[in-house]
C-alpha positions in Angstrom: -15.0 24.9 -31.5 -12.5 25.9 -28.8 -9.5 23.9 -27.7 -11.1 23.3 -24.4 -14.2 21.8 -26.0 -12.0 19.5 -28.1 -10.4 18.1 -25.0 -13.5 17.6 -22.9 -12.9 13.8 -22.9 -9.4 14.1 -21.4 -8.7 13.2 -17.8 -6.4 15.3 -15.5 -2.8 14.3 -15.4 -2.3 11.3 -13.1 -6.0 10.4 -12.9 -6.6 7.0 -14.5 -9.5 4.8 -15.6 -9.3 1.0 -15.8 -10.8 -0.3 -19.0 -11.6 -3.8 -20.4 -10.1 -6.3 -20.3 -7.6 -5.0 -17.6 -10.5 -4.1 -15.2 -11.5 -7.7 -15.0 -8.0 -8.8 -14.1 -7.6 -6.1 -11.5 -10.9 -6.9 -9.9 -10.0 -10.6 -9.8 -6.7 -9.7 -8.2 -8.5 -7.5 -5.6 -10.8 -10.4 -4.7 -7.9 -12.9 -4.4 -5.9 -10.6 -2.1 -8.9 -9.7 0.1 -9.7 -13.5 0.3 -6.1 -14.0 1.4 -6.5 -11.4 4.2 -9.8 -13.0 5.3 -8.0 -16.4 5.6 -5.5 -14.7 7.9 -8.2 -13.3 10.1 -8.5 -9.8 8.8 -11.9 -8.1 8.6 -12.7 -5.8 5.7 -13.7 -2.2 6.3 -14.8 0.4 3.7 -13.9 3.9 4.9 -15.7 6.9 3.3 -14.2 8.6 0.3 -14.6 12.0 1.9 -14.7 13.2 5.5 -14.0 16.3 7.6 -10.4 17.4 7.5 -10.2 17.8 11.3 -10.2 14.0 11.5 -8.8 13.2 8.0 -5.7 15.3 8.5 -5.1 14.7 12.2 -2.1 12.9 13.7 -0.5 10.6 11.3 -2.1 12.3 8.3 -0.6 15.7 8.8 2.1 14.9 6.2 -0.7 14.3 3.7 -2.1 17.9 3.8 -0.4 18.9 0.5 -1.8 15.8 -1.2 -5.4 16.2 -0.1 -8.1 17.9 -2.2 -10.3 20.0 0.1 -13.8 21.5 -0.3 -16.5 23.1 1.8 -19.5 21.0 2.9 -22.6 22.7 1.6 -24.7 21.5 4.6 -22.4 22.3 7.6 -20.0 24.8 6.1 -17.1 22.7 7.5 -14.0 21.9 5.4 -13.9 18.3 4.0 -11.2 16.4 2.2 -10.9 13.5 -0.3 -8.9 10.8 1.3 -5.3 10.6 0.1 -4.4 7.6 2.5 -6.7 5.1 4.1 -4.5 4.2 7.1 -5.6 7.1 9.3 -9.2 6.4 8.5 -8.8 2.7 9.5 -7.2 3.8 12.7 -10.2 6.1 13.4 -12.6 3.2 12.7 -10.6 0.9 15.1 -10.5 3.4 17.9 -14.1 4.7 17.7 -16.5 2.8 15.5 -15.3 -0.6 16.6 -13.7 0.3 20.0 -12.0 -3.0 20.4 -10.0 -3.7 23.5 -7.8 -6.5 22.3 -6.1 -7.4 19.1 -8.0 -6.5 15.9 -7.1 -7.2 12.3 -8.5 -4.9 9.6 -8.0 -4.8 5.8 -9.2 -2.4 3.2 -9.2 -1.5 -0.5 -10.2 1.7 -2.3 -9.2 4.5 -4.5 -7.3 7.5 -3.3 -7.1 10.9 -4.9 -3.9 12.9 -4.6 -3.7 16.7 -5.3 0.0 16.2 -6.2 2.1 13.3 -7.6 4.2 11.2 -5.2 7.8 11.4 -6.3 8.5 8.7 -8.8 4.9 7.6 -9.0 3.0 9.6 -11.7 -0.4 8.3 -10.6 -2.7 10.5 -8.5 -5.4 7.9 -8.2 -3.9 4.8 -6.8 -6.0 1.8 -5.7 -4.8 1.3 -2.2 -5.0 -2.1 -0.6 -3.6 -3.0 2.8 -3.9 -4.7 6.2 -3.4 -3.4 9.8 -3.1 -5.0 13.2 -4.3 -2.9 16.2 -3.9 -3.4 19.9 -0.8 -5.6 19.8 2.7 -4.5 20.6 4.4 -7.9 20.0 7.2 -8.5 17.5 5.1 -11.3 16.2 2.5 -8.8 14.9 5.3 -7.0 12.9 6.5 -10.3 11.5 3.0 -11.2 10.5 2.3 -8.1 8.5 5.7 -8.4 6.7 4.8 -12.0 5.8 1.3 -11.0 4.7 2.9 -8.3 2.5 5.0 -11.0 0.8 2.0 -13.2 0.3 0.2 -10.3 -1.3 3.0 -9.8 -3.8 3.1 -13.5 -4.5 -0.6 -13.4 -5.5 0.3 -10.6 -7.9 2.8 -12.9 -9.5 5.8 -10.7 -8.5 9.1 -12.6 -8.2 12.5 -11.8 -6.7 11.0 -9.4 -4.1 13.5 -7.9 -1.7 12.6 -6.6 1.8 14.1 -3.5 3.2 14.0 -3.2 7.0 14.8 -0.2 9.3 13.8 1.3 12.6 13.1 5.0 13.4 14.1 4.4 17.0 17.8 4.3 16.0 17.9 7.8 14.5 15.7 9.2 17.3 17.9 7.8 20.0 21.2 9.0 18.4 19.7 12.4 17.7 18.5 12.8 21.3 21.9 11.6 22.7 23.8 13.9 20.4 22.6 17.1 22.2 21.6 18.8 18.9 18.7 21.2 19.3 15.3 19.9 18.1 15.2 22.6 15.4 18.1 20.7 13.6 16.2 17.3 13.5 14.5 17.8 10.2 17.7 19.1 8.5 19.6 16.1 9.7 16.7 13.8 8.7 16.6 15.2 5.1 20.4 14.6 4.7 20.1 11.0 5.9 17.3 10.3 3.5 19.3 11.7 0.6 22.4 9.9 1.9 24.3 13.0 1.1 27.5 12.1 3.0 29.7 15.2 2.2 26.8 17.5 3.1 26.1 15.5 6.3 29.8 15.7 7.4 30.0 19.4 6.7 26.8 20.0 8.7 28.0 17.9 11.7 31.4 19.5 11.7 29.8 22.8 12.4 27.8 21.5 15.3 29.0 21.6 19.0 28.9 17.9 19.5 31.5 15.2 20.5 33.6 13.5 17.9 32.0 10.2 18.8 28.4 11.4 18.3 29.5 13.0 15.0 31.0 9.8 13.8 28.0 7.7 14.8 25.6 10.0 12.9 27.8 9.9 9.8 28.1 6.1 10.0 24.3 5.8 10.2 24.0 6.9 6.6 26.5 4.1 5.6 24.9 1.2 7.5 23.0 -0.6 4.9 23.4 -4.1 3.5 22.5 -7.7 4.7 21.5 -8.6 8.2 25.2 -8.9 9.1 25.4 -5.1 9.3 23.4 -5.3 12.6 26.5 -6.6 14.3 28.6 -3.9 12.7 26.1 -1.3 14.0 26.3 -2.7 17.5 30.0 -2.1 17.5 29.7 1.4 16.2 26.9 2.3 18.6 28.4 0.4 21.6 28.0 3.4 24.0 24.5 4.4 22.7 21.4 4.3 24.8 19.6 1.1 25.5 16.7 1.9 23.2 19.1 2.3 20.2 20.6 -1.2 20.8 17.1 -2.6 21.4 16.0 -1.3 18.0 19.0 -3.1 16.4 18.0 -6.3 18.1 14.4 -5.8 17.0 15.4 -5.5 13.3 17.5 -8.6 13.6 14.7 -10.6 15.2 12.2 -9.5 12.5 14.6 -10.4 9.8 15.2 -13.8 11.3 11.5 -14.4 11.8 10.7 -13.5 8.2 13.7 -15.5 6.8 12.6 -18.6 8.7 9.2 -18.5 7.0 10.5 -17.4 3.6 14.1 -18.7 3.3 14.6 -17.5 -0.3 13.5 -13.8 0.2 16.3 -11.3 0.1 16.4 -9.1 3.3 18.2 -5.8 3.3 18.8 -3.6 6.3 19.0 0.2 5.9 19.4 1.9 9.3 19.0 5.4 7.9 15.8 4.6 6.0 13.2 6.7 7.8 10.1 6.6 5.5 7.1 7.7 7.5 9.3 9.1 10.2 6.7 11.7 11.2 4.4 9.1 12.6 6.1 5.7 12.7 7.4 4.7 16.1 9.4 1.6 15.4 10.0 -0.9 12.6 9.7 0.4 9.0 9.8 -1.8 6.0 9.3 -1.8 2.3 9.3 -4.2 -0.7 11.4 -3.7 -3.8 11.7 -5.3 -7.2 15.0 -5.4 -9.2 15.2 -2.5 -11.6 12.4 -0.5 -9.8 13.5 2.8 -8.3 10.7 3.0 -5.7 9.1 0.6 -3.3 6.2 -1.4 -4.4 4.7 -1.8 -0.9 5.5 -0.2 2.4 4.6 -0.4 6.1 5.7 -0.1 9.7 4.7 0.3 13.3 2.9 3.4 14.5 1.8 3.0 18.1 0.5 6.5 18.6 -1.9 6.6 15.7 -5.1 6.4 17.7 -4.2 9.0 20.4 -5.6 11.9 18.4 -8.9 10.0 18.4 -8.8 9.5 22.1 -7.5 5.9 22.2 -3.8 5.3 21.9 -3.7 1.9 20.3 -0.5 0.2 19.1 -0.7 -0.5 15.4 1.4 -2.1 12.6 0.5 -2.7 9.0 1.3 -2.1 5.3 -0.3 -1.0 2.1 0.4 -1.0 -1.6 -1.1 0.3 -4.9 -3.1 -2.6 -6.5 -3.0 -0.9 -9.9 0.8 -0.5 -9.6 1.2 -4.2 -8.7 -0.9 -5.2 -11.8 1.2 -3.1 -14.1 4.4 -4.7 -12.8 3.1 -8.2 -12.7 3.1 -10.9 -15.4 -0.7 -11.3 -15.1 -2.5 -11.0 -18.4 -6.1 -10.4 -19.3 -7.6 -13.7 -20.5 -8.8 -14.0 -24.0 -12.4 -13.0 -24.3 -14.8 -16.0 -24.3 -18.6 -16.0 -24.4 -21.7 -17.4 -26.0 -23.7 -15.4 -28.5 -27.4 -15.9 -28.2 -30.0 -14.9 -30.8 -32.4 -12.1 -29.8 -35.6 -14.1 -30.0 -38.6 -14.3 -27.8 -38.4 -18.0 -27.3 -39.2 -19.6 -23.9 -36.8 -22.5 -24.3 -34.1 -20.1 -25.5 -34.5 -17.9 -22.4 -34.4 -20.9 -20.1 -31.2 -22.1 -21.8 -29.6 -18.6 -21.4 -30.6 -18.5 -17.7 -29.1 -22.0 -17.2 -25.8 -21.2 -18.9 -25.4 -17.9 -16.9 -26.1 -19.8 -13.6 -23.4 -22.2 -14.5 -21.0 -19.2 -14.8 -21.0 -18.8 -18.6 -20.9 -15.4 -20.2 -23.9 -15.2 -22.5 -24.4 -12.1 -24.8 -27.7 -11.5 -26.5 -27.2 -10.4 -30.1 -28.9 -7.0 -30.0 -27.5 -6.3 -33.5 -29.6 -9.2 -34.9 -26.8 -10.6 -36.9 -25.1 -7.4 -38.1 -22.2 -7.8 -35.7 -20.2 -11.1 -35.7 -19.7 -13.2 -32.6 -16.1 -12.2 -32.3 -17.0 -8.5 -32.5 -19.2 -9.0 -29.5 -16.5 -10.8 -27.5 -17.8 -14.3 -28.1 -16.2 -17.5 -29.4 -19.3 -19.7 -29.4 -23.0 -19.4 -30.4 -26.4 -20.8 -29.3 -28.0 -22.5 -32.2 -31.3 -24.4 -32.6 -30.7 -28.0 -33.6 -33.5 -30.6 -33.9 -35.7 -28.4 -31.6 -32.9 -28.0 -28.9 -30.8 -25.0 -28.1 -27.1 -26.1 -28.1 -23.8 -24.3 -27.8 -21.5 -24.5 -30.8 
């Protein structure tokens, strides 16, 4: 037998299955989180696993092209893709299938498939769960989704969560004001993301810009810490355009709004954090746990997301990997309990089994006819006939 035949049961790297008893806990967690979203007014949508790439990889999803498995539709001959992020799909549903005019709240949960791993995350099959608000530009909408993210993490029994806040408008404003050519934007963006200060200084020293603009862009990489750094940033960017100062005020207002509702949560501001810069238009945020090198949930505002579908609807939201949350949480699979019933064609027995199942009990019929024990079949009790009555013991 060849090596390939020996390994037929193996899954590709990063593709995971959820087995008992973990699957039961993950499913319960999914239901609890979706119930939470329902209680906040969010309607559940279930986007397709596969769709044509000219919509799947349009607009906000352009950055997902390398992550997306593609194939050719046998019926139409058009290229299709397996979803690698549900957010663009939900935006399409809001702008076309639902066509709401006012504020709409949507939530979702489903598996993604990635052609490549995502940095520190080895999984290529995350179970994405998230919530979005469409049609509302208010700061209250941003505060709501940050708070809902915190509630999501609370249900997953994750403690000591820290929130990281940023705003892409600060970098965009400073870059435009600097006079640097647009061709240099990505280079500068990459340096800021890596917080490579020496490289950033060397790069800016070679550019024909004023000393003040050079200093401001260098300082941007250093402006991270508590909410108090907002005031420090106002002083450094005192002569910046109004939209830059407005972005600083926005971060501070969101931080205050979240802190008012969750006084114990740690809020961190990082003004050079530009995750999702390609499509985010305002606030960006993420949640972190102590000792974890990557965010456990992320989100932000992306007001242009629906324009490629013909309706430019403001939007804000967040998402996380449900499997990742479970792996980090203190949730445990419950000990297996159940009632073992004999495999007999007895009317009274069948009625008793039906009654117990309707009450929510787990009843397993002993198809082994006594060969396998109750514990081997995941049961800790048995149905026995006593004095003509079927009883649980």
